[in-house]
Backbone bond lengths (Angstrom), bond angles and torsions (degrees), N, CA, C in turn:
res aa  C-N    CA-C-N  psi(-1)  N-CA   C-N-CA  omega(-1)  CA-C   N-CA-C  phi
1 X - - - 1.466 - - 1.518 111.27 -
2 X 1.332 115.88 134.81 1.453 121.72 176.64 1.526 109.59 -98.22
3 X 1.331 115.10 137.79 1.462 119.43 -178.72 1.529 110.07 -108.71
4 X 1.322 113.65 137.51 1.476 122.70 177.81 1.521 107.59 -119.26
5 X 1.320 117.49 126.18 1.449 121.73 177.02 1.532 110.29 -100.33
6 X 1.317 116.59 122.58 1.457 121.02 173.06 1.502 108.34 -97.84
7 X 1.319 117.38 117.81 1.462 123.51 -179.21 1.535 107.88 -110.89
8 X 1.324 115.14 108.66 1.453 117.38 -172.65 1.522 113.85 -153.60
9 X 1.317 114.98 -158.24 1.474 122.49 -177.74 1.521 109.58 -127.76
10 X 1.325 116.63 -150.60 1.474 119.62 -175.29 1.518 113.95 -66.28
11 X 1.345 116.64 -22.99 1.460 118.11 177.10 1.511 110.86 -66.41
12 X 1.319 117.14 -28.05 1.468 122.01 177.66 1.523 111.98 -96.62
13 X 1.340 116.91 -30.78 1.475 121.35 174.84 1.510 110.41 -62.12
14 X 1.333 115.96 -34.83 1.463 120.59 172.94 1.512 116.23 98.91
15 X 1.343 117.66 37.09 1.463 119.03 174.41 1.525 109.81 -57.28
16 X 1.318 116.22 133.85 1.464 121.82 173.03 1.528 107.88 -76.99
17 X 1.340 118.93 118.60 1.457 119.81 -176.39 1.523 113.00 -51.18
18 X 1.334 115.15 136.66 1.450 120.96 177.97 1.520 113.49 80.99
19 X 1.340 117.33 8.96 1.455 120.70 -177.79 1.537 108.90 -147.17
20 X 1.325 116.21 -178.27 1.449 121.24 169.90 1.521 110.30 -110.28
21 X 1.321 116.25 14.34 1.453 121.12 177.62 1.514 111.48 -77.04
22 X 1.328 116.08 172.05 1.454 122.22 -177.87 1.516 110.77 -129.13
23 X 1.313 117.04 133.40 1.442 120.40 172.72 1.518 109.55 -62.65
24 X 1.341 119.00 146.22 1.478 120.98 178.12 1.521 111.39 -67.58
25 X 1.319 115.29 160.47 1.476 121.80 -175.91 1.523 111.28 -55.20
26 X 1.307 118.33 -41.33 1.447 120.86 -176.68 1.523 113.00 -68.14
27 X 1.336 116.92 -16.98 1.459 121.97 179.41 1.508 111.61 -97.56
28 X 1.332 118.43 -45.79 1.453 118.54 -175.24 1.529 109.18 -65.18
29 X 1.309 116.59 152.64 1.468 120.29 -164.48 1.516 114.67 -62.19
30 X 1.331 122.59 -35.71 1.464 118.64 176.86 1.521 112.11 -62.75
31 X 1.317 117.23 -39.13 1.482 119.96 177.70 1.505 112.40 -68.13
32 X 1.328 115.26 -41.08 1.462 119.83 177.51 1.537 110.46 -62.48
33 X 1.318 116.81 -39.94 1.461 121.55 177.36 1.511 110.95 -60.96
34 X 1.336 116.10 -46.96 1.473 120.35 178.99 1.533 110.39 -57.76
35 X 1.340 116.78 -45.38 1.449 121.97 179.68 1.527 111.93 -58.32
36 X 1.327 115.62 -48.27 1.446 120.07 -177.60 1.531 112.07 -65.20
37 X 1.327 115.83 -38.69 1.468 119.12 178.61 1.536 110.73 -67.51
38 X 1.320 117.39 -39.69 1.446 119.24 178.58 1.511 112.01 -68.93
39 X 1.327 117.12 -35.66 1.450 120.56 175.42 1.529 112.36 -62.29
40 X 1.353 114.38 -28.65 1.462 119.85 -179.70 1.519 111.43 -86.94
41 X 1.324 117.12 3.23 1.470 120.65 176.29 1.511 116.12 96.72
42 X 1.330 117.90 8.56 1.450 120.79 -179.45 1.539 109.18 -90.32
43 X 1.325 115.90 131.95 1.449 122.22 177.30 1.523 107.32 -88.76
44 X 1.335 115.74 89.54 1.459 119.91 -173.19 1.533 111.00 -131.45
45 X 1.310 113.80 158.05 1.458 122.59 171.96 1.513 106.50 -131.69
46 X 1.353 117.38 125.40 1.426 122.27 176.32 1.528 109.73 -97.67
47 X 1.328 116.23 117.89 1.473 122.39 -178.07 1.533 107.82 -98.45
48 X 1.320 115.70 124.56 1.464 121.02 179.82 1.532 110.34 -93.38
49 X 1.346 115.79 122.10 1.460 121.19 170.59 1.542 104.75 -126.36
50 X 1.302 113.87 81.42 1.468 120.12 -169.58 1.517 108.12 -129.10
51 X 1.321 116.70 117.28 1.453 123.40 -174.09 1.527 110.47 -115.64
52 X 1.317 116.63 125.34 1.453 120.11 178.13 1.524 110.64 -59.01
53 X 1.319 116.24 130.58 1.440 121.47 177.51 1.519 114.75 84.52
54 X 1.326 117.00 4.44 1.480 120.00 -178.80 1.534 110.66 -64.89
55 X 1.332 115.58 127.07 1.446 121.97 172.36 1.534 109.02 -91.20
56 X 1.369 115.54 -177.55 1.452 117.50 170.39 1.520 109.09 -74.76
57 X 1.317 118.52 -68.52 1.462 120.05 -176.50 1.522 114.13 -127.51
58 X 1.337 117.04 2.25 1.465 119.73 -175.33 1.524 112.14 -100.14
59 X 1.313 116.12 155.61 1.446 122.50 176.90 1.504 112.08 -88.52
60 X 1.283 116.63 153.66 1.473 123.24 171.07 1.535 106.71 -92.45
61 X 1.334 118.64 124.46 1.465 118.78 -179.37 1.513 114.08 -66.80
62 X 1.310 118.17 -12.43 1.444 121.43 -175.89 1.541 113.64 -107.65
63 X 1.337 117.40 -21.25 1.450 121.50 -178.01 1.516 110.08 -135.50
64 X 1.296 117.25 136.10 1.469 121.73 -178.46 1.528 110.89 -77.82
65 X 1.331 114.20 155.24 1.462 121.03 169.72 1.508 116.29 76.68
66 X 1.335 117.99 19.22 1.475 119.98 -176.25 1.539 113.28 -91.50
67 X 1.326 118.23 -4.82 1.463 118.93 174.12 1.515 109.49 -74.15
68 X 1.325 116.03 127.46 1.475 118.96 -178.85 1.528 113.16 -65.91
69 X 1.326 117.23 -19.07 1.448 119.52 178.12 1.518 111.63 -74.76
70 X 1.319 116.68 -25.67 1.453 120.71 -176.03 1.515 111.58 -65.42
71 X 1.306 116.57 109.58 1.451 121.19 176.59 1.534 115.05 80.47
72 X 1.322 118.68 3.12 1.472 120.70 -175.93 1.532 111.81 -61.16
73 X 1.321 116.56 -48.30 1.472 118.89 -179.74 1.522 111.59 -59.23
74 X 1.322 116.87 -35.83 1.469 121.16 178.64 1.514 110.71 -69.70
75 X 1.328 117.29 -34.30 1.487 119.93 178.69 1.539 109.74 -65.89
76 X 1.325 116.57 -36.47 1.455 120.61 176.23 1.514 109.66 -65.60
77 X 1.313 115.95 -43.61 1.468 120.34 179.82 1.538 110.99 -63.30
78 X 1.323 116.86 -46.71 1.470 122.77 -178.09 1.524 110.87 -57.56
79 X 1.320 117.93 -42.59 1.468 121.56 -171.49 1.505 114.57 -96.70
80 X 1.352 117.60 2.31 1.467 120.43 178.92 1.534 110.82 -68.54
81 X 1.344 115.62 150.02 1.475 127.45 2.76 1.516 111.53 -80.20
82 X 1.306 114.30 140.94 1.465 121.58 178.69 1.529 110.18 -113.28
83 X 1.319 115.98 135.53 1.456 120.46 174.89 1.505 112.18 -82.87
84 X 1.351 116.19 -24.31 1.467 120.29 -176.53 1.521 108.64 -166.17
85 X 1.326 114.24 144.94 1.468 122.42 168.41 1.520 108.50 -113.38
86 X 1.304 118.13 128.52 1.457 122.39 174.58 1.527 106.68 -105.26
87 X 1.328 116.94 118.97 1.460 122.58 -175.19 1.535 108.81 -111.84
88 X 1.330 116.07 115.33 1.465 119.28 176.98 1.516 108.85 -133.27
89 X 1.305 114.63 93.92 1.488 122.82 -179.67 1.521 109.44 -140.89
90 X 1.303 114.77 164.86 1.481 120.17 175.39 1.504 113.97 141.45
91 X 1.343 117.79 -38.67 1.466 119.21 -171.85 1.529 113.16 -65.78
92 X 1.318 118.00 -33.01 1.461 118.29 179.69 1.522 112.77 -70.34
93 X 1.313 117.81 -16.07 1.477 120.47 174.59 1.529 110.81 -64.45
94 X 1.333 116.29 -16.57 1.467 120.94 -175.94 1.524 113.45 -101.94
95 X 1.326 117.03 12.75 1.449 118.97 174.41 1.540 109.60 -58.32
96 X 1.296 116.25 156.94 1.445 121.46 -171.71 1.524 114.07 -63.02
97 X 1.320 116.98 -22.43 1.472 120.46 179.70 1.523 112.43 -76.79
98 X 1.356 117.95 -9.54 1.448 122.86 -179.76 1.533 112.01 -111.22
99 X 1.328 117.43 145.91 1.461 120.04 178.07 1.526 113.54 -92.74
100 X 1.318 116.45 9.46 1.476 121.09 -167.51 1.540 113.53 -68.11
101 X 1.294 114.14 150.70 1.473 122.57 171.00 1.512 110.17 -111.67
102 X 1.318 116.10 -178.64 1.470 119.80 179.72 1.509 110.89 -58.30
103 X 1.331 117.54 -37.05 1.480 120.51 -179.88 1.515 110.20 -57.01
104 X 1.339 117.49 -45.08 1.472 119.82 -178.83 1.528 110.70 -63.06
105 X 1.314 116.63 -43.19 1.458 119.46 -179.93 1.523 112.53 -62.60
106 X 1.309 116.02 -37.85 1.470 119.87 176.74 1.515 111.45 -62.78
107 X 1.332 116.57 -41.81 1.477 119.83 176.55 1.542 110.02 -62.76
108 X 1.324 115.87 -36.73 1.474 120.11 177.38 1.518 110.89 -62.63
109 X 1.323 118.42 -44.20 1.449 121.92 179.63 1.532 109.78 -64.88
110 X 1.335 117.74 -35.82 1.459 120.08 177.27 1.531 111.08 -61.82
111 X 1.341 116.41 -39.05 1.467 119.68 177.84 1.522 110.88 -66.10
112 X 1.333 117.44 -37.31 1.468 120.91 178.18 1.528 111.07 -65.52
113 X 1.322 116.67 -41.48 1.434 120.67 177.98 1.535 111.28 -60.21
114 X 1.314 116.17 -41.13 1.439 120.49 177.74 1.518 111.47 -62.79
115 X 1.349 116.24 -41.28 1.467 120.69 -179.88 1.514 110.78 -64.73
116 X 1.329 117.82 -39.85 1.460 120.70 179.11 1.530 111.11 -65.38
117 X 1.310 115.74 -42.77 1.457 119.36 -176.59 1.515 113.03 -72.50
118 X 1.306 117.13 -20.79 1.457 120.43 -179.33 1.517 114.16 -108.60
119 X 1.350 115.89 12.72 1.473 120.46 -179.02 1.538 110.59 -62.37
120 X 1.340 117.15 147.87 1.458 121.70 -175.24 1.534 113.25 -81.89
121 X 1.320 117.04 66.93 1.452 120.65 -179.78 1.527 110.32 -77.89
122 X 1.319 116.55 164.10 1.463 121.38 -178.57 1.521 110.78 -66.39
123 X 1.340 116.75 148.21 1.472 119.84 178.57 1.526 111.83 -56.44
124 X 1.303 115.80 134.14 1.466 121.38 178.72 1.512 114.25 92.53
125 X 1.359 116.71 -15.25 1.449 118.55 177.40 1.549 110.00 -83.15
126 X 1.323 116.43 147.44 1.467 118.54 -173.62 1.521 112.43 -77.82
127 X 1.334 114.48 143.03 1.480 119.05 167.41 1.524 106.77 -72.34
128 X 1.333 117.81 118.12 1.457 118.16 -172.99 1.529 113.56 -71.76
129 X 1.318 117.66 142.28 1.476 119.14 170.74 1.541 108.09 -66.60
130 X 1.321 114.60 157.61 1.467 119.65 -178.83 1.534 108.49 -122.63
131 X 1.323 115.92 124.51 1.462 121.39 170.90 1.506 107.64 -92.22
132 X 1.334 116.90 115.52 1.459 122.20 177.83 1.522 108.55 -86.99
133 X 1.320 115.16 120.01 1.465 119.94 178.22 1.539 108.23 -112.23
134 X 1.304 115.96 121.30 1.472 121.06 174.87 1.523 108.73 -77.05
135 X 1.332 117.97 124.90 1.461 118.81 177.82 1.518 111.25 -66.90
136 X 1.303 117.65 157.08 1.461 119.51 177.36 1.523 109.78 -64.83
137 X 1.324 118.57 147.93 1.441 121.06 179.92 1.524 113.20 -57.52
138 X 1.303 117.36 147.73 1.449 122.52 175.10 1.518 107.04 -68.85
139 X 1.335 115.72 136.36 1.441 121.58 176.08 1.498 111.35 -86.59
140 X 1.302 117.00 -143.89 1.460 122.06 176.93 1.545 107.07 -87.17
141 X 1.338 118.42 108.03 1.454 119.07 -179.43 1.522 111.91 -60.60
142 X 1.313 115.61 130.67 1.466 118.69 -176.96 1.523 109.66 -147.42
143 X 1.326 116.73 172.20 1.441 120.84 179.36 1.516 111.68 59.83
144 X 1.321 116.24 -133.03 1.452 120.72 -178.40 1.530 112.54 -68.53
145 X 1.306 118.70 -14.76 1.472 121.94 -179.69 1.531 112.71 -98.24
146 X 1.339 118.98 -0.99 1.446 121.73 -173.22 1.527 112.26 -59.97
147 X 1.324 117.37 -48.70 1.463 120.31 -178.74 1.505 111.72 -78.37
148 X 1.334 116.82 -42.12 1.461 120.30 -175.03 1.525 111.27 -62.93
149 X 1.334 117.39 -35.78 1.471 119.47 -175.42 1.543 111.85 -114.70
150 X 1.313 117.57 22.18 1.450 120.73 178.04 1.524 110.00 -55.83
151 X 1.332 117.22 125.22 1.450 121.42 -179.15 1.527 113.23 86.63
152 X 1.311 117.95 -8.89 1.451 120.04 -176.74 1.524 113.04 -63.99
153 X 1.325 116.80 -29.82 1.464 119.98 -179.68 1.544 110.48 -67.20
154 X 1.311 117.85 -24.11 1.464 120.19 177.01 1.546 110.75 -89.18
155 X 1.326 115.27 -40.38 1.493 118.22 -176.23 1.529 112.76 -68.55
156 X 1.332 116.92 -25.51 1.468 119.02 -176.12 1.509 113.24 -81.80
157 X 1.340 117.74 -7.40 1.474 119.83 -175.06 1.535 109.74 -60.75
158 X 1.313 115.54 129.82 1.458 122.33 179.13 1.514 115.20 94.82
159 X 1.357 117.35 -1.14 1.454 118.81 -176.83 1.534 112.19 -63.85
160 X 1.331 116.18 -44.47 1.453 119.63 -179.71 1.544 112.72 -59.14
161 X 1.316 116.10 -46.86 1.467 119.70 -179.73 1.532 110.68 -67.28
162 X 1.335 117.50 -36.18 1.437 120.24 178.85 1.510 112.63 -66.61
163 X 1.323 115.96 -40.72 1.475 119.94 178.22 1.530 111.46 -70.28
164 X 1.310 116.23 -34.51 1.486 118.96 176.58 1.522 109.67 -61.90
165 X 1.319 117.03 -43.86 1.462 120.79 -179.68 1.533 110.39 -67.03
166 X 1.305 116.34 -41.04 1.487 120.33 178.03 1.524 111.08 -60.40
167 X 1.353 116.22 -47.40 1.429 120.68 -179.22 1.530 111.56 -59.83
168 X 1.330 116.12 -41.52 1.462 119.70 177.82 1.522 110.68 -63.81
169 X 1.310 116.28 -41.67 1.482 120.63 -179.57 1.520 112.13 -63.54
170 X 1.328 116.82 -39.36 1.455 121.68 -173.66 1.533 112.64 -98.41
171 X 1.318 117.74 4.00 1.446 120.03 175.89 1.492 115.29 73.32
172 X 1.353 116.19 38.04 1.471 120.89 -179.19 1.533 109.05 -112.66
173 X 1.330 118.03 144.25 1.450 118.70 169.08 1.520 110.20 -66.09
174 X 1.331 116.19 155.05 1.456 121.47 -174.26 1.519 110.71 -138.78
175 X 1.329 114.43 146.32 1.476 120.88 175.92 1.512 107.28 -143.01
176 X 1.294 116.94 130.04 1.490 121.75 179.12 1.534 108.68 -99.76
177 X 1.337 115.23 104.65 1.479 119.58 -178.79 1.516 110.55 -62.32
178 X 1.310 117.08 -27.47 1.481 119.90 178.70 1.488 114.23 -63.35
179 X 1.333 117.46 -13.98 1.474 120.55 177.19 1.521 111.38 -76.62
180 X 1.364 117.55 -20.02 1.452 119.29 -173.19 1.547 113.08 -124.66
181 X 1.338 118.32 -17.42 1.452 120.53 -177.88 1.531 110.38 -139.36
182 X 1.331 115.64 169.27 1.455 121.42 176.90 1.518 109.31 -143.73
183 X 1.336 115.04 160.32 1.454 121.52 -179.41 1.545 109.58 -67.76
184 X 1.312 115.52 152.17 1.450 121.81 -178.38 1.532 110.44 -65.43
185 X 1.305 115.98 143.71 1.466 120.45 174.50 1.553 110.98 -73.00
186 X 1.325 115.68 -14.14 1.481 118.48 -178.16 1.508 110.45 -69.71
187 X 1.337 118.28 -44.09 1.470 119.16 179.16 1.521 114.08 -128.75
188 X 1.330 118.21 -4.97 1.445 121.77 176.73 1.513 115.23 77.22
189 X 1.334 117.54 2.35 1.464 121.38 -173.39 1.534 112.31 -127.20
190 X 1.328 116.64 -53.05 1.463 121.30 -171.35 1.533 111.37 -88.90
191 X 1.318 114.02 -177.62 1.472 119.88 -171.89 1.531 111.44 -113.49
192 X 1.344 115.20 131.50 1.437 119.85 172.72 1.544 108.71 -71.09
193 X 1.332 115.84 164.00 1.448 120.99 -176.27 1.523 112.75 -55.78
194 X 1.320 117.32 -43.48 1.478 119.13 -177.91 1.522 112.36 -66.78
195 X 1.327 117.11 -26.21 1.461 119.71 177.75 1.543 111.46 -75.40
196 X 1.324 116.78 -35.30 1.453 120.17 172.56 1.529 110.90 -60.16
197 X 1.302 115.22 -48.21 1.469 120.29 179.46 1.518 111.01 -59.80
198 X 1.330 116.52 -44.88 1.476 120.14 -179.79 1.514 111.68 -62.29
199 X 1.321 117.07 -40.83 1.471 119.59 -179.27 1.529 110.83 -68.52
200 X 1.333 116.88 -43.54 1.452 118.90 178.17 1.501 112.14 -60.57
201 X 1.318 116.64 -40.86 1.469 120.39 179.00 1.531 111.39 -67.30
202 X 1.338 116.34 -40.65 1.461 120.26 -177.67 1.528 112.56 -68.99
203 X 1.316 117.03 -28.69 1.459 121.52 179.33 1.515 114.03 -80.28
204 X 1.298 117.12 -17.55 1.463 120.80 -172.17 1.519 111.48 -59.56
205 X 1.308 119.31 -47.90 1.481 121.33 -177.44 1.527 112.57 -65.52
206 X 1.366 118.91 -50.66 1.441 116.72 179.80 1.516 114.40 -65.45
207 X 1.327 117.47 -33.27 1.466 119.20 176.92 1.527 110.84 -69.01
208 X 1.335 116.94 -40.41 1.466 119.26 176.60 1.503 111.74 -59.28
209 X 1.343 116.64 -39.34 1.469 120.58 178.99 1.503 110.81 -65.39
210 X 1.325 117.40 -38.16 1.482 120.29 178.23 1.521 111.05 -67.87
211 X 1.309 116.80 -37.78 1.465 119.14 177.91 1.524 111.20 -66.31
212 X 1.316 115.69 -39.90 1.462 119.63 179.16 1.527 111.24 -66.98
213 X 1.325 116.37 -35.27 1.459 119.93 -179.12 1.523 111.12 -71.25
214 X 1.352 115.38 -26.40 1.457 119.70 -178.28 1.494 112.80 -78.93
């Protein structure tokens, strides 16, 4: 069995927009991806390590443990051997409490890639390849997300292009989720159920190719 680690935030954890509920595993995109891969004959397990509010490298002043760097190398060690890591982070860097732009978030993802590649895995175990997934752009923050993500729709501009360039520079495969899905109109940030399904389905072919190449 090949193991895939999804390292993400609430977009991957599966918050139901406008609530604190969670989409079921079969609906949220990591679960849908696992289903599609298994249907195609791949013996895989998708491990979710997705924390609401997780940034790339910055702390949340109100909640502990939201820096994506915190414990990342240990998560790679805990779950090894890994056939693939899927990294989808960045949008929480644009919360209203932060002044960051897309450039800052891209630098944060670069630091995460370095941490994954240098994690203290057991001798003989493979350093997993990393698929960098750009999250869909933030829409118009509304409802419970209006204050938390005020201005995020402007600050996130250019994230997809920046991550594409970073992935090319560092030799990582890349997928832009914004090409296939969009943020919910309910809160402008999270993903409706159909968008989770669409993303899981869209990732199945490129992930299968990466598994085959490994």
